[in-house]
N, C-alpha and C positions, 0 to 999 in steps of 0.2 A: 858693516854691522850685520850680524846674523841673529835672528830671533829664535829663541829656543823652542817656542811653541810651533813655529813653522818647520824647524828641523825635525821635531817629533812627527809632524804631518808627513814630511818627506820620508823619514825612516819607516814609519808604520803604515803608510798608505801608498805613497807615490812609488817608492822603490819596489815593493812587492808586486805592484801592478804596472811595471815599467813597459810591458808590451802595449798596454792600453794607452799610456801616455805617449809612447813613441808613435802611435797612430793619431791620437787626438791633437797633439801640439802642431805638427806640420799641416794637417788639414785645417785646424783652426786658424793658423796664420794665413793660409791660402784663402780661406773663405772671408776672413776679415779684410784682407787686402783687396779681394775682388769686390766686396761690398762697398768699401770706401772708394775704390777707383771708378766703379760703375754708378755709384750713388744709389745703391739698392740696400734698403734697410740700414741706412746710415747710422741712425742712433743705436740700433742693436749691435752693429758691427763695431762701433767705437766703444760701446760699453764692454763688450767682450775683449776688445783690444786692451782696454784699461785693466781689466781683470788679469789678463795674461801678463801685462807689463808689471803690475803690482806683484804678481807671483815671482817674476824674475828678480824684482827689486828685493822682495823679502828673502829670497834665496841667497842674497849677498852680492849680486851683480850690480856694481855701481859704476856704470859708464855714463851714458847719456840718458839713462832711464828717468831721472827726475825731470829733465827737459821734455822727454816724451810724454810723461804723465801730465805735465802742465799743458802741453799742446793737445793732448787727448781730451782734457776737460774742455778746452776751447772748441774742439771739433764736436764733442758731445753736445755742447750748448748750441752750436751752429746746426748740428744734425737734427735738433728738435724742430728747426725751421726749414729743413731741407724739403725739396720736392719741386723745385722749379726747373732744374736742369737734368738731374739724373733719373734713374729708373724709379725712384721713389714717387715721381709724378704720377705713375700708373699703378705701382705696386701697393702703396699705402692705401689709396682709396679702394682698391680691390679687396684688400684684407679687411678694411673697416666694413665694407658692404657685405662681405662673406660672413664676418663675425656677427653683424647685426641680423642678417637673415637666419643664421644658426641660432642666435639667441631668441629670436621671435618664434622659431619652430619649436625650440625646447620649452618655451613658456606655453605655447598652444597645446603641446602634448601633455603638459602637467595639469 
């Protein structure tokens, strides 16, 4: 099944910018894979993995994508609780601390 609105997106945006997409897709796949393997920003990696998988699914590729999407939602839910074993144990608290410090500084400046 091919969705006409997605075909319009591909024809009017993706194909004219094919050089950008030829750069973004492989790098996105690599970064998503590294994020999931290393447990670094697991929730964000799985979210963007699902976005990419939905994109392939909407383009008409129907192989194991429905199964991948289902497993992706399970990993996304599990990634919300990630942080015991992977790099999220150190990365997420650092990001929260940095964001809190930045927020406090911007409030003090205002």
